[in-house]
N, CA and C atoms of all chains as a GROMACS GRO file, in nm:
protein
  648
    1MET      N    1  14.077  10.388  12.624
    1MET     CA    2  14.052  10.502  12.536
    1MET      C    3  13.902  10.530  12.526
    2GLN      N    4  13.823  10.425  12.540
    2GLN     CA    5  13.678  10.446  12.534
    2GLN      C    6  13.628  10.521  12.657
    3ALA      N    7  13.528  10.608  12.638
    3ALA     CA    8  13.469  10.680  12.751
    3ALA      C    9  13.321  10.645  12.756
    4LEU      N   10  13.278  10.595  12.866
    4LEU     CA   11  13.137  10.558  12.881
    4LEU      C   12  13.053  10.684  12.900
    5GLU      N   13  12.923  10.669  12.890
    5GLU     CA   14  12.835  10.785  12.904
    5GLU      C   15  12.857  10.855  13.038
    6THR      N   16  12.885  10.774  13.141
    6THR     CA   17  12.903  10.832  13.276
    6THR      C   18  13.032  10.914  13.286
    7ASP      N   19  13.122  10.899  13.187
    7ASP     CA   20  13.244  10.978  13.189
    7ASP      C   21  13.223  11.119  13.131
    8TRP      N   22  13.105  11.146  13.079
    8TRP     CA   23  13.077  11.276  13.017
    8TRP      C   24  12.985  11.355  13.110
    9THR      N   25  13.027  11.476  13.146
    9THR     CA   26  12.939  11.562  13.226
    9THR      C   27  12.829  11.618  13.136
   10ASP      N   28  12.729  11.679  13.198
   10ASP     CA   29  12.621  11.738  13.118
   10ASP      C   30  12.674  11.849  13.027
   11VAL      N   31  12.766  11.927  13.080
   11VAL     CA   32  12.826  12.034  12.998
   11VAL      C   33  12.897  11.972  12.878
   12GLU      N   34  12.972  11.867  12.903
   12GLU     CA   35  13.044  11.801  12.793
   12GLU      C   36  12.949  11.742  12.689
   13LYS      N   37  12.840  11.688  12.740
   13LYS     CA   38  12.742  11.630  12.646
   13LYS      C   39  12.684  11.737  12.554
   14ASN      N   40  12.662  11.854  12.610
   14ASN     CA   41  12.612  11.964  12.527
   14ASN      C   42  12.714  12.006  12.422
   15VAL      N   43  12.839  12.019  12.467
   15VAL     CA   44  12.946  12.057  12.373
   15VAL      C   45  12.958  11.952  12.262
   16ALA      N   46  12.954  11.826  12.304
   16ALA     CA   47  12.970  11.716  12.208
   16ALA      C   48  12.856  11.714  12.107
   17GLN      N   49  12.734  11.728  12.157
   17GLN     CA   50  12.618  11.722  12.067
   17GLN      C   51  12.621  11.838  11.968
   18THR      N   52  12.658  11.956  12.018
   18THR     CA   53  12.664  12.074  11.930
   18THR      C   54  12.772  12.056  11.823
   19ALA      N   55  12.888  12.008  11.864
   19ALA     CA   56  12.998  11.989  11.768
   19ALA      C   57  12.961  11.882  11.665
   20PHE      N   58  12.902  11.775  11.714
   20PHE     CA   59  12.859  11.664  11.627
   20PHE      C   60  12.761  11.716  11.521
   21ASN      N   61  12.660  11.789  11.567
   21ASN     CA   62  12.559  11.841  11.474
   21ASN      C   63  12.621  11.937  11.372
   22LYS      N   64  12.716  12.017  11.420
   22LYS     CA   65  12.779  12.115  11.331
   22LYS      C   66  12.857  12.044  11.220
   23ALA      N   67  12.932  11.941  11.257
   23ALA     CA   68  13.010  11.866  11.158
   23ALA      C   69  12.916  11.800  11.056
   24TYR      N   70  12.810  11.740  11.109
   24TYR     CA   71  12.713  11.672  11.021
   24TYR      C   72  12.654  11.772  10.921
   25GLU      N   73  12.613  11.885  10.974
   25GLU     CA   74  12.552  11.986  10.889
   25GLU      C   75  12.650  12.034  10.781
   26ARG      N   76  12.776  12.054  10.821
   26ARG     CA   77  12.877  12.096  10.723
   26ARG      C   78  12.897  11.992  10.614
   27GLU      N   79  12.913  11.868  10.656
   27GLU     CA   80  12.940  11.764  10.556
   27GLU      C   81  12.820  11.747  10.462
   28LEU      N   82  12.700  11.750  10.522
   28LEU     CA   83  12.581  11.732  10.438
   28LEU      C   84  12.557  11.851  10.346
   29THR      N   85  12.585  11.970  10.396
   29THR     CA   86  12.569  12.089  10.311
   29THR      C   87  12.664  12.079  10.191
   30GLY      N   88  12.785  12.034  10.217
   30GLY     CA   89  12.881  12.017  10.108
   30GLY      C   90  12.834  11.912  10.008
   31LEU      N   91  12.782  11.803  10.061
   31LEU     CA   92  12.736  11.696   9.972
   31LEU      C   93  12.615  11.740   9.890
   32MET      N   94  12.524  11.812   9.955
   32MET     CA   95  12.405  11.860   9.881
   32MET      C   96  12.447  11.952   9.767
   33GLN      N   97  12.543  12.037   9.796
   33GLN     CA   98  12.593  12.129   9.692
   33GLN      C   99  12.659  12.050   9.578
   34ALA      N  100  12.740  11.950   9.615
   34ALA     CA  101  12.808  11.869   9.512
   34ALA      C  102  12.706  11.795   9.426
   35VAL      N  103  12.599  11.746   9.489
   35VAL     CA  104  12.497  11.671   9.414
   35VAL      C  105  12.421  11.764   9.320
   36ARG      N  106  12.389  11.882   9.369
   36ARG     CA  107  12.320  11.979   9.280
   36ARG      C  108  12.407  12.011   9.159
   37GLU      N  109  12.535  12.035   9.183
   37GLU     CA  110  12.625  12.070   9.071
   37GLU      C  111  12.640  11.952   8.974
   38SER      N  112  12.658  11.835   9.033
   38SER     CA  113  12.677  11.716   8.950
   38SER      C  114  12.550  11.685   8.869
   39SER      N  115  12.434  11.708   8.929
   39SER     CA  116  12.308  11.681   8.859
   39SER      C  117  12.288  11.773   8.740
   40ASN      N  118  12.332  11.896   8.756
   40ASN     CA  119  12.314  11.990   8.646
   40ASN      C  120  12.406  11.958   8.528
   41GLN      N  121  12.501  11.868   8.550
   41GLN     CA  122  12.591  11.829   8.441
   41GLN      C  123  12.557  11.692   8.383
   42ILE      N  124  12.444  11.637   8.426
   42ILE     CA  125  12.405  11.505   8.374
   42ILE      C  126  12.363  11.518   8.228
   43GLU      N  127  12.430  11.443   8.143
   43GLU     CA  128  12.397  11.449   8.000
   43GLU      C  129  12.370  11.310   7.942
   44LYS      N  130  12.422  11.207   8.010
   44LYS     CA  131  12.404  11.072   7.957
   44LYS      C  132  12.381  10.975   8.074
   45PRO      N  133  12.324  10.858   8.044
   45PRO     CA  134  12.294  10.762   8.152
   45PRO      C  135  12.412  10.734   8.245
   46ASP      N  136  12.533  10.725   8.190
   46ASP     CA  137  12.648  10.698   8.277
   46ASP      C  138  12.665  10.806   8.384
   47ASP      N  139  12.633  10.930   8.349
   47ASP     CA  140  12.643  11.039   8.448
   47ASP      C  141  12.545  11.014   8.563
   48LEU      N  142  12.428  10.961   8.526
   48LEU     CA  143  12.323  10.932   8.624
   48LEU      C  144  12.369  10.822   8.720
   49TRP      N  145  12.426  10.717   8.662
   49TRP     CA  146  12.470  10.604   8.747
   49TRP      C  147  12.591  10.641   8.830
   50ARG      N  148  12.671  10.732   8.779
   50ARG     CA  149  12.785  10.779   8.858
   50ARG      C  150  12.735  10.857   8.980
   51LEU      N  151  12.631  10.937   8.958
   51LEU     CA  152  12.570  11.011   9.070
   51LEU      C  153  12.512  10.913   9.171
   52HIS      N  154  12.448  10.809   9.120
   52HIS     CA  155  12.392  10.707   9.210
   52HIS      C  156  12.503  10.639   9.291
   53ASP      N  157  12.612  10.606   9.224
   53ASP     CA  158  12.725  10.543   9.295
   53ASP      C  159  12.780  10.635   9.404
   54LEU      N  160  12.792  10.762   9.371
   54LEU     CA  161  12.842  10.860   9.469
   54LEU      C  162  12.748  10.866   9.590
   55LEU      N  163  12.618  10.873   9.564
   55LEU     CA  164  12.522  10.882   9.674
   55LEU      C  165  12.522  10.755   9.758
   56SER      N  166  12.534  10.640   9.693
   56SER     CA  167  12.539  10.513   9.768
   56SER      C  168  12.660  10.511   9.860
   57ALA      N  169  12.775  10.550   9.806
   57ALA     CA  170  12.898  10.547   9.886
   57ALA      C  171  12.892  10.647  10.000
   58LYS      N  172  12.846  10.768   9.971
   58LYS     CA  173  12.841  10.872  10.074
   58LYS      C  174  12.740  10.839  10.182
   59ARG      N  175  12.627  10.784  10.143
   59ARG     CA  176  12.524  10.750  10.243
   59ARG      C  177  12.577  10.643  10.338
   60HIS      N  178  12.643  10.544  10.281
   60HIS     CA  179  12.701  10.437  10.362
   60HIS      C  180  12.807  10.494  10.456
   61GLU      N  181  12.893  10.578  10.401
   61GLU     CA  182  13.002  10.636  10.480
   61GLU      C  183  12.945  10.724  10.593
   62ILE      N  184  12.849  10.807  10.560
   62ILE     CA  185  12.793  10.901  10.658
   62ILE      C  186  12.714  10.827  10.766
   63ASP      N  187  12.638  10.727  10.724
   63ASP     CA  188  12.564  10.646  10.823
   63ASP      C  189  12.659  10.584  10.925
   64GLY      N  190  12.773  10.538  10.875
   64GLY     CA  191  12.869  10.474  10.965
   64GLY      C  192  12.945  10.574  11.051
   65LYS      N  193  12.972  10.689  10.992
   65LYS     CA  194  13.060  10.785  11.058
   65LYS      C  195  12.991  10.860  11.171
   66TYR      N  196  12.867  10.902  11.150
   66TYR     CA  197  12.799  10.984  11.251
   66TYR      C  198  12.726  10.894  11.351
   67ASP      N  199  12.806  10.836  11.437
   67ASP     CA  200  12.758  10.738  11.534
   67ASP      C  201  12.767  10.802  11.673
   68TYR      N  202  12.654  10.856  11.720
   68TYR     CA  203  12.659  10.927  11.847
   68TYR      C  204  12.636  10.832  11.963
   69ARG      N  205  12.737  10.753  11.993
   69ARG     CA  206  12.731  10.668  12.112
   69ARG      C  207  12.859  10.698  12.190
   70TYR      N  208  12.843  10.715  12.320
   70TYR     CA  209  12.956  10.766  12.398
   70TYR      C  210  13.084  10.683  12.387
   71PRO      N  211  13.077  10.549  12.388
   71PRO     CA  212  13.203  10.474  12.380
   71PRO      C  213  13.280  10.501  12.250
   72ALA      N  214  13.207  10.542  12.146
   72ALA     CA  215  13.273  10.562  12.016
   72ALA      C  216  13.306  10.708  11.990
   73LEU      N  217  13.255  10.797  12.075
   73LEU     CA  218  13.248  10.938  12.038
   73LEU      C  219  13.386  11.004  12.018
   74MET      N  220  13.484  10.964  12.098
   74MET     CA  221  13.615  11.027  12.079
   74MET      C  222  13.676  10.987  11.945
   75PHE      N  223  13.652  10.865  11.903
   75PHE     CA  224  13.700  10.821  11.771
   75PHE      C  225  13.627  10.896  11.660
   76VAL      N  226  13.496  10.914  11.683
   76VAL     CA  227  13.417  10.988  11.583
   76VAL      C  228  13.471  11.130  11.568
   77PHE      N  229  13.492  11.196  11.681
   77PHE     CA  230  13.544  11.333  11.674
   77PHE      C  231  13.684  11.338  11.612
   78ALA      N  232  13.767  11.241  11.645
   78ALA     CA  233  13.902  11.238  11.586
   78ALA      C  234  13.893  11.230  11.434
   79GLY      N  235  13.802  11.146  11.386
   79GLY     CA  236  13.783  11.133  11.241
   79GLY      C  237  13.735  11.264  11.179
   80LEU      N  238  13.640  11.327  11.248
   80LEU     CA  239  13.584  11.452  11.193
   80LEU      C  240  13.689  11.564  11.192
   81VAL      N  241  13.774  11.566  11.295
   81VAL     CA  242  13.881  11.666  11.297
   81VAL      C  243  13.979  11.636  11.184
   82LYS      N  244  14.015  11.510  11.171
   82LYS     CA  245  14.111  11.470  11.066
   82LYS      C  246  14.061  11.507  10.926
   83GLU      N  247  13.932  11.488  10.904
   83GLU     CA  248  13.876  11.515  10.772
   83GLU      C  249  13.841  11.663  10.752
   84GLY      N  250  13.854  11.741  10.859
   84GLY     CA  251  13.831  11.885  10.844
   84GLY      C  252  13.686  11.928  10.864
   85TRP      N  253  13.600  11.836  10.906
   85TRP     CA  254  13.459  11.876  10.929
   85TRP      C  255  13.442  11.947  11.063
   86LEU      N  256  13.543  11.934  11.148
   86LEU     CA  257  13.535  11.992  11.282
   86LEU      C  258  13.673  12.046  11.317
   87SER      N  259  13.674  12.162  11.382
   87SER     CA  260  13.802  12.214  11.433
   87SER      C  261  13.814  12.170  11.579
   88ILE      N  262  13.937  12.145  11.622
   88ILE     CA  263  13.957  12.099  11.759
   88ILE      C  264  13.906  12.204  11.859
   89ASP      N  265  13.912  12.331  11.820
   89ASP     CA  266  13.863  12.439  11.907
   89ASP      C  267  13.714  12.426  11.936
   90GLU      N  268  13.644  12.364  11.847
   90GLU     CA  269  13.499  12.351  11.868
   90GLU      C  270  13.466  12.247  11.974
   91LEU      N  271  13.569  12.182  12.024
   91LEU     CA  272  13.549  12.087  12.134
   91LEU      C  273  13.587  12.148  12.269
   92ASN      N  274  13.613  12.279  12.268
   92ASN     CA  275  13.637  12.350  12.395
   92ASN      C  276  13.518  12.328  12.488
   93GLY      N  277  13.549  12.290  12.610
   93GLY     CA  278  13.440  12.261  12.705
   93GLY      C  279  13.445  12.114  12.746
   94LEU      N  280  13.514  12.034  12.661
   94LEU     CA  281  13.539  11.895  12.701
   94LEU      C  282  13.659  11.895  12.796
   95GLN      N  283  13.667  11.794  12.881
   95GLN     CA  284  13.783  11.783  12.970
   95GLN      C  285  13.910  11.775  12.885
   96SER      N  286  14.017  11.836  12.938
   96SER     CA  287  14.138  11.850  12.855
   96SER      C  288  14.198  11.714  12.817
   97ASN      N  289  14.180  11.614  12.903
   97ASN     CA  290  14.235  11.482  12.864
   97ASN      C  291  14.159  11.424  12.744
   98LYS      N  292  14.030  11.453  12.736
   98LYS     CA  293  13.953  11.406  12.619
   98LYS      C  294  14.001  11.478  12.493
   99VAL      N  295  14.016  11.609  12.503
   99VAL     CA  296  14.060  11.686  12.386
   99VAL      C  297  14.198  11.637  12.339
  100ALA      N  298  14.286  11.614  12.436
  100ALA     CA  299  14.420  11.567  12.401
  100ALA      C  300  14.415  11.432  12.330
  101LYS      N  301  14.328  11.344  12.378
  101LYS     CA  302  14.316  11.212  12.314
  101LYS      C  303  14.259  11.224  12.173
  102ILE      N  304  14.156  11.308  12.159
  102ILE     CA  305  14.096  11.327  12.027
  102ILE      C  306  14.199  11.383  11.929
  103LEU      N  307  14.277  11.480  11.976
  103LEU     CA  308  14.378  11.540  11.892
  103LEU      C  309  14.483  11.436  11.850
  104ALA      N  310  14.526  11.357  11.948
  104ALA     CA  311  14.627  11.254  11.918
  104ALA      C  312  14.570  11.154  11.816
  105LEU      N  313  14.448  11.110  11.839
  105LEU     CA  314  14.385  11.014  11.746
  105LEU      C  315  14.371  11.076  11.606
  106SER      N  316  14.340  11.204  11.602
  106SER     CA  317  14.316  11.268  11.472
  106SER      C  318  14.446  11.276  11.390
  107ARG      N  319  14.559  11.262  11.458
  107ARG     CA  320  14.687  11.274  11.386
  107ARG      C  321  14.745  11.138  11.349
  108MET      N  322  14.674  11.035  11.386
  108MET     CA  323  14.726  10.900  11.356
  108MET      C  324  14.702  10.863  11.210
  109MET      N  325  10.511   8.120   7.313
  109MET     CA  326  10.515   8.266   7.308
  109MET      C  327  10.657   8.317   7.291
  110GLN      N  328  10.753   8.241   7.344
  110GLN     CA  329  10.892   8.284   7.329
  110GLN      C  330  10.939   8.269   7.184
  111ALA      N  331  11.022   8.364   7.141
  111ALA     CA  332  11.076   8.355   7.005
  111ALA      C  333  11.228   8.349   7.016
  112LEU      N  334  11.286   8.245   6.962
  112LEU     CA  335  11.432   8.231   6.968
  112LEU      C  336  11.497   8.327   6.868
  113GLU      N  337  11.627   8.341   6.879
  113GLU     CA  338  11.697   8.433   6.790
  113GLU      C  339  11.674   8.396   6.644
  114THR      N  340  11.667   8.264   6.618
  114THR     CA  341  11.649   8.220   6.479
  114THR      C  342  11.510   8.255   6.424
  115ASP      N  343  11.419   8.293   6.512
  115ASP     CA  344  11.285   8.332   6.466
  115ASP      C  345  11.279   8.477   6.419
  116TRP      N  346  11.390   8.550   6.437
  116TRP     CA  347  11.392   8.692   6.399
  116TRP      C  348  11.478   8.707   6.274
  117THR      N  349  11.420   8.767   6.170
  117THR     CA  350  11.500   8.792   6.049
  117THR      C  351  11.595   8.910   6.076
  118ASP      N  352  11.689   8.931   5.984
  118ASP     CA  353  11.781   9.043   6.002
  118ASP      C  354  11.706   9.176   6.003
  119VAL      N  355  11.606   9.186   5.914
  119VAL     CA  356  11.526   9.310   5.911
  119VAL      C  357  11.458   9.331   6.046
  120GLU      N  358  11.400   9.224   6.099
  120GLU     CA  359  11.331   9.234   6.229
  120GLU      C  360  11.429   9.272   6.341
  121LYS      N  361  11.547   9.215   6.334
  121LYS     CA  362  11.646   9.247   6.437
  121LYS      C  363  11.681   9.396   6.436
  122ASN      N  364  11.689   9.450   6.316
  122ASN     CA  365  11.717   9.594   6.306
  122ASN      C  366  11.604   9.677   6.363
  123VAL      N  367  11.481   9.640   6.326
  123VAL     CA  368  11.363   9.711   6.377
  123VAL      C  369  11.361   9.702   6.530
  124ALA      N  370  11.385   9.582   6.581
  124ALA     CA  371  11.379   9.558   6.725
  124ALA      C  372  11.485   9.640   6.798
  125GLN      N  373  11.606   9.637   6.744
  125GLN     CA  374  11.715   9.709   6.812
  125GLN      C  375  11.689   9.859   6.814
  126THR      N  376  11.639   9.910   6.700
  126THR     CA  377  11.610  10.054   6.692
  126THR      C  378  11.500  10.093   6.791
  127ALA      N  379  11.394  10.012   6.796
  127ALA     CA  380  11.282  10.042   6.887
  127ALA      C  381  11.328  10.034   7.032
  128PHE      N  382  11.404   9.932   7.061
  128PHE     CA  383  11.457   9.911   7.197
  128PHE      C  384  11.541  10.033   7.240
  129ASN      N  385  11.631  10.074   7.152
  129ASN     CA  386  11.718  10.189   7.185
  129ASN      C  387  11.637  10.316   7.204
  130LYS      N  388  11.533  10.332   7.120
  130LYS     CA  389  11.452  10.452   7.128
  130LYS      C  390  11.379  10.458   7.262
  131ALA      N  391  11.322  10.346   7.304
  131ALA     CA  392  11.250  10.342   7.432
  131ALA      C  393  11.346  10.373   7.548
  132TYR      N  394  11.463  10.309   7.541
  132TYR     CA  395  11.562  10.330   7.647
  132TYR      C  396  11.602  10.477   7.655
  133GLU      N  397  11.626  10.534   7.539
  133GLU     CA  398  11.667  10.675   7.536
  133GLU      C  399  11.557  10.764   7.592
  134ARG      N  400  11.432  10.736   7.556
  134ARG     CA  401  11.320  10.816   7.608
  134ARG      C  402  11.310  10.804   7.759
  135GLU      N  403  11.313  10.681   7.807
  135GLU     CA  404  11.296  10.664   7.952
  135GLU      C  405  11.412  10.729   8.027
  136LEU      N  406  11.534  10.712   7.976
  136LEU     CA  407  11.649  10.771   8.046
  136LEU      C  408  11.649  10.923   8.036
  137THR      N  409  11.606  10.975   7.923
  137THR     CA  410  11.599  11.121   7.910
  137THR      C  411  11.501  11.177   8.013
  138GLY      N  412  11.388  11.109   8.030
  138GLY     CA  413  11.290  11.152   8.129
  138GLY      C  414  11.346  11.144   8.269
  139LEU      N  415  11.417  11.037   8.298
  139LEU     CA  416  11.473  11.020   8.432
  139LEU      C  417  11.582  11.125   8.460
  140MET      N  418  11.664  11.151   8.359
  140MET     CA  419  11.771  11.251   8.377
  140MET      C  420  11.708  11.388   8.407
  141GLN      N  421  11.603  11.419   8.337
  141GLN     CA  422  11.535  11.546   8.359
  141GLN      C  423  11.475  11.550   8.501
  142ALA      N  424  11.412  11.441   8.542
  142ALA     CA  425  11.351  11.436   8.675
  142ALA      C  426  11.458  11.450   8.784
  143VAL      N  427  11.573  11.388   8.761
  143VAL     CA  428  11.681  11.395   8.862
  143VAL      C  429  11.738  11.537   8.869
  144ARG      N  430  11.753  11.600   8.753
  144ARG     CA  431  11.802  11.739   8.754
  144ARG      C  432  11.706  11.829   8.831
  145GLU      N  433  11.576  11.812   8.804
  145GLU     CA  434  11.477  11.898   8.874
  145GLU      C  435  11.475  11.869   9.023
  146SER      N  436  11.476  11.741   9.055
  146SER     CA  437  11.471  11.702   9.196
  146SER      C  438  11.596  11.750   9.269
  147SER      N  439  11.711  11.747   9.203
  147SER     CA  440  11.837  11.790   9.267
  147SER      C  441  11.835  11.938   9.298
  148ASN      N  442  11.774  12.013   9.209
  148ASN     CA  443  11.772  12.158   9.231
  148ASN      C  444  11.681  12.196   9.347
  149GLN      N  445  11.601  12.100   9.393
  149GLN     CA  446  11.512  12.128   9.506
  149GLN      C  447  11.563  12.068   9.637
  150ILE      N  448  11.685  12.015   9.633
  150ILE     CA  449  11.740  11.956   9.756
  150ILE      C  450  11.772  12.066   9.856
  151GLU      N  451  11.711  12.055   9.972
  151GLU     CA  452  11.736  12.156  10.077
  151GLU      C  453  11.781  12.094  10.208
  152LYS      N  454  11.748  11.966  10.226
  152LYS     CA  455  11.785  11.901  10.353
  152LYS      C  456  11.828  11.757  10.326
  153PRO      N  457  11.900  11.696  10.421
  153PRO     CA  458  11.950  11.560  10.399
  153PRO      C  459  11.843  11.461  10.353
  154ASP      N  460  11.722  11.472  10.407
  154ASP     CA  461  11.616  11.379  10.364
  154ASP      C  462  11.589  11.387  10.215
  155ASP      N  463  11.600  11.507  10.159
  155ASP     CA  464  11.580  11.522  10.013
  155ASP      C  465  11.687  11.444   9.937
  156LEU      N  466  11.808  11.447   9.993
  156LEU     CA  467  11.921  11.379   9.930
  156LEU      C  468  11.898  11.227   9.931
  157TRP      N  469  11.854  11.176  10.047
  157TRP     CA  470  11.834  11.030  10.058
  157TRP      C  471  11.712  10.987   9.976
  158ARG      N  472  11.615  11.077   9.961
  158ARG     CA  473  11.501  11.043   9.876
  158ARG      C  474  11.545  11.031   9.731
  159LEU      N  475  11.634  11.121   9.689
  159LEU     CA  476  11.688  11.113   9.554
  159LEU      C  477  11.767  10.982   9.536
  160HIS      N  478  11.844  10.947   9.638
  160HIS     CA  479  11.919  10.822   9.632
  160HIS      C  480  11.825  10.701   9.620
  161ASP      N  481  11.717  10.702   9.699
  161ASP     CA  482  11.619  10.592   9.692
  161ASP      C  483  11.558  10.583   9.552
  162LEU      N  484  11.526  10.699   9.496
  162LEU     CA  485  11.467  10.701   9.361
  162LEU      C  486  11.565  10.641   9.259
  163LEU      N  487  11.691  10.684   9.267
  163LEU     CA  488  11.791  10.634   9.172
  163LEU      C  489  11.814  10.484   9.190
  164SER      N  490  11.815  10.438   9.315
  164SER     CA  491  11.835  10.294   9.340
  164SER      C  492  11.720  10.215   9.277
  165ALA      N  493  11.598  10.262   9.299
  165ALA     CA  494  11.481  10.189   9.248
  165ALA      C  495  11.480  10.191   9.095
  166LYS      N  496  11.505  10.308   9.037
  166LYS     CA  497  11.500  10.320   8.891
  166LYS      C  498  11.612  10.240   8.824
  167ARG      N  499  11.729  10.242   8.884
  167ARG     CA  500  11.841  10.168   8.824
  167ARG      C  501  11.810  10.018   8.823
  168HIS      N  502  11.757   9.972   8.934
  168HIS     CA  503  11.721   9.831   8.945
  168HIS      C  504  11.612   9.796   8.842
  169GLU      N  505  11.513   9.881   8.834
  169GLU     CA  506  11.401   9.858   8.741
  169GLU      C  507  11.449   9.858   8.596
  170ILE      N  508  11.530   9.958   8.563
  170ILE     CA  509  11.577   9.974   8.424
  170ILE      C  510  11.673   9.861   8.386
  171ASP      N  511  11.761   9.824   8.478
  171ASP     CA  512  11.852   9.711   8.451
  171ASP      C  513  11.773   9.585   8.419
  172GLY      N  514  11.665   9.563   8.492
  172GLY     CA  515  11.584   9.443   8.470
  172GLY      C  516  11.501   9.452   8.344
  173LYS      N  517  11.452   9.570   8.315
  173LYS     CA  518  11.355   9.588   8.207
  173LYS      C  519  11.419   9.581   8.069
  174TYR      N  520  11.534   9.645   8.052
  174TYR     CA  521  11.596   9.653   7.919
  174TYR      C  522  11.688   9.533   7.897
  175ASP      N  523  11.623   9.421   7.873
  175ASP     CA  524  11.691   9.293   7.860
  175ASP      C  525  11.681   9.250   7.714
  176TYR      N  526  11.786   9.278   7.637
  176TYR     CA  527  11.779   9.248   7.493
  176TYR      C  528  11.824   9.106   7.466
  177ARG      N  529  11.738   9.012   7.502
  177ARG     CA  530  11.764   8.873   7.464
  177ARG      C  531  11.640   8.825   7.391
  178TYR      N  532  11.660   8.757   7.279
  178TYR     CA  533  11.546   8.727   7.192
  178TYR      C  534  11.431   8.652   7.260
  179PRO      N  535  11.460   8.552   7.346
  179PRO     CA  536  11.345   8.482   7.407
  179PRO      C  537  11.257   8.575   7.492
  180ALA      N  538  11.316   8.684   7.543
  180ALA     CA  539  11.239   8.773   7.631
  180ALA      C  540  11.185   8.894   7.558
  181LEU      N  541  11.226   8.911   7.433
  181LEU     CA  542  11.208   9.042   7.370
  181LEU      C  543  11.062   9.083   7.348
  182MET      N  544  10.976   8.987   7.319
  182MET     CA  545  10.836   9.026   7.298
  182MET      C  546  10.773   9.073   7.430
  183PHE      N  547  10.812   9.012   7.540
  183PHE     CA  548  10.763   9.056   7.671
  183PHE      C  549  10.818   9.196   7.704
  184VAL      N  550  10.945   9.215   7.670
  184VAL     CA  551  11.007   9.346   7.694
  184VAL      C  552  10.932   9.454   7.616
  185PHE      N  553  10.906   9.428   7.488
  185PHE     CA  554  10.835   9.527   7.407
  185PHE      C  555  10.693   9.550   7.459
  186ALA      N  556  10.626   9.443   7.501
  186ALA     CA  557  10.490   9.457   7.554
  186ALA      C  558  10.491   9.551   7.676
  187GLY      N  559  10.590   9.533   7.761
  187GLY     CA  560  10.601   9.620   7.879
  187GLY      C  561  10.627   9.764   7.841
  188LEU      N  562  10.714   9.783   7.741
  188LEU     CA  563  10.748   9.920   7.699
  188LEU      C  564  10.629   9.989   7.634
  189VAL      N  565  10.550   9.912   7.557
  189VAL     CA  566  10.429   9.969   7.497
  189VAL      C  567  10.329  10.004   7.608
  190LYS      N  568  10.312   9.912   7.702
  190LYS     CA  569  10.217   9.934   7.811
  190LYS      C  570  10.252  10.060   7.891
  191GLU      N  571  10.381  10.079   7.913
  191GLU     CA  572  10.423  10.194   7.995
  191GLU      C  573  10.434  10.324   7.913
  192GLY      N  574  10.416  10.310   7.781
  192GLY     CA  575  10.417  10.431   7.699
  192GLY      C  576  10.555  10.472   7.649
  193TRP      N  577  10.656  10.390   7.672
  193TRP     CA  578  10.789  10.427   7.622
  193TRP      C  579  10.805  10.397   7.474
  194LEU      N  580  10.713  10.317   7.422
  194LEU     CA  581  10.720  10.276   7.281
  194LEU      C  582  10.579  10.272   7.226
  195SER      N  583  10.564  10.316   7.099
  195SER     CA  584  10.434  10.302   7.034
  195SER      C  585  10.438  10.174   6.952
  196ILE      N  586  10.324  10.110   6.942
  196ILE     CA  587  10.320   9.982   6.867
  196ILE      C  588  10.361  10.006   6.721
  197ASP      N  589  10.334  10.126   6.670
  197ASP     CA  590  10.372  10.159   6.531
  197ASP      C  591  10.523  10.154   6.510
  198GLU      N  592  10.596  10.174   6.615
  198GLU     CA  593  10.742  10.173   6.602
  198GLU      C  594  10.796  10.032   6.585
  199LEU      N  595  10.707   9.933   6.594
  199LEU     CA  596  10.749   9.795   6.571
  199LEU      C  597  10.711   9.749   6.429
  200ASN      N  598  10.666   9.844   6.346
  200ASN     CA  599  10.640   9.812   6.205
  200ASN      C  600  10.766   9.754   6.144
  201GLY      N  601  10.750   9.641   6.075
  201GLY     CA  602  10.867   9.575   6.018
  201GLY      C  603  10.885   9.439   6.082
  202LEU      N  604  10.826   9.421   6.202
  202LEU     CA  605  10.824   9.287   6.262
  202LEU      C  606  10.712   9.208   6.194
  203GLN      N  607  10.724   9.077   6.196
  203GLN     CA  608  10.616   8.994   6.140
  203GLN      C  609  10.486   9.022   6.216
  204SER      N  610  10.375   9.018   6.142
  204SER     CA  611  10.249   9.062   6.203
  204SER      C  612  10.208   8.977   6.322
  205ASN      N  613  10.246   8.847   6.322
  205ASN     CA  614  10.209   8.766   6.440
  205ASN      C  615  10.285   8.811   6.564
  206LYS      N  616  10.407   8.858   6.545
  206LYS     CA  617  10.482   8.910   6.661
  206LYS      C  618  10.416   9.038   6.712
  207VAL      N  619  10.384   9.128   6.621
  207VAL     CA  620  10.321   9.254   6.662
  207VAL      C  621  10.190   9.225   6.735
  208ALA      N  622  10.113   9.131   6.682
  208ALA     CA  623   9.984   9.098   6.745
  208ALA      C  624  10.005   9.044   6.886
  209LYS      N  625  10.106   8.961   6.902
  209LYS     CA  626  10.134   8.905   7.035
  209LYS      C  627  10.179   9.014   7.132
  210ILE      N  628  10.266   9.102   7.084
  210ILE     CA  629  10.315   9.211   7.169
  210ILE      C  630  10.198   9.300   7.212
  211LEU      N  631  10.110   9.328   7.116
  211LEU     CA  632   9.995   9.413   7.147
  211LEU      C  633   9.905   9.346   7.251
  212ALA      N  634   9.882   9.219   7.231
  212ALA     CA  635   9.795   9.145   7.325
  212ALA      C  636   9.858   9.144   7.464
  213LEU      N  637   9.986   9.116   7.469
  213LEU     CA  638  10.056   9.114   7.599
  213LEU      C  639  10.053   9.252   7.666
  214SER      N  640  10.064   9.354   7.585
  214SER     CA  641  10.070   9.490   7.642
  214SER      C  642   9.936   9.530   7.704
  215ARG      N  643   9.832   9.458   7.668
  215ARG     CA  644   9.698   9.491   7.721
  215ARG      C  645   9.659   9.404   7.839
  216MET      N  646   9.748   9.315   7.875
  216MET     CA  647   9.714   9.224   7.986
  216MET      C  648   9.732   9.294   8.120
   0.00000   0.00000   0.00000
């Protein structure tokens, strides 16, 4: 299931990098918006620590999730499709067997 | 220099608890305001992680600083006076030797 870097053509690498960046930007834009809204509702210390907990969890999750290494990339994309940060159509340009695998993984 | 719980009269305990709470409330109110302002200026992921770093550092610092145990309390008050979260006048009601020690420590 793993695909080495040599299994990705230059065209595929461009598609993959663009899709990866797009998902990252979407997720981060959403998080930035949530943090701004949550911050404006801070009224007591517990609200502050709850925001800190949220940021700690999200930073850890995002650091782990956005791992642009070719052997992991199909799993990464499957996760992003599953979570809704990426549409499978945005992977058009990848070889069809890769897209099929990503789609199958995203439904597991 | 340490004062055990038995060295604090009931009146002193009340004064100490009130002063301690007041300093905590001031520092947290300032931090909540800073976080609200900083959140409204978040434009890119780095801003988000900088806010997270600030909250991590402040939470750690505040957890360590606001230690209401009698043997540590004069050091705690000295630190709060030094940092400006508490005025020495707000410790009126403590025995004068305690106030003098706190003042001396706050100037070290």
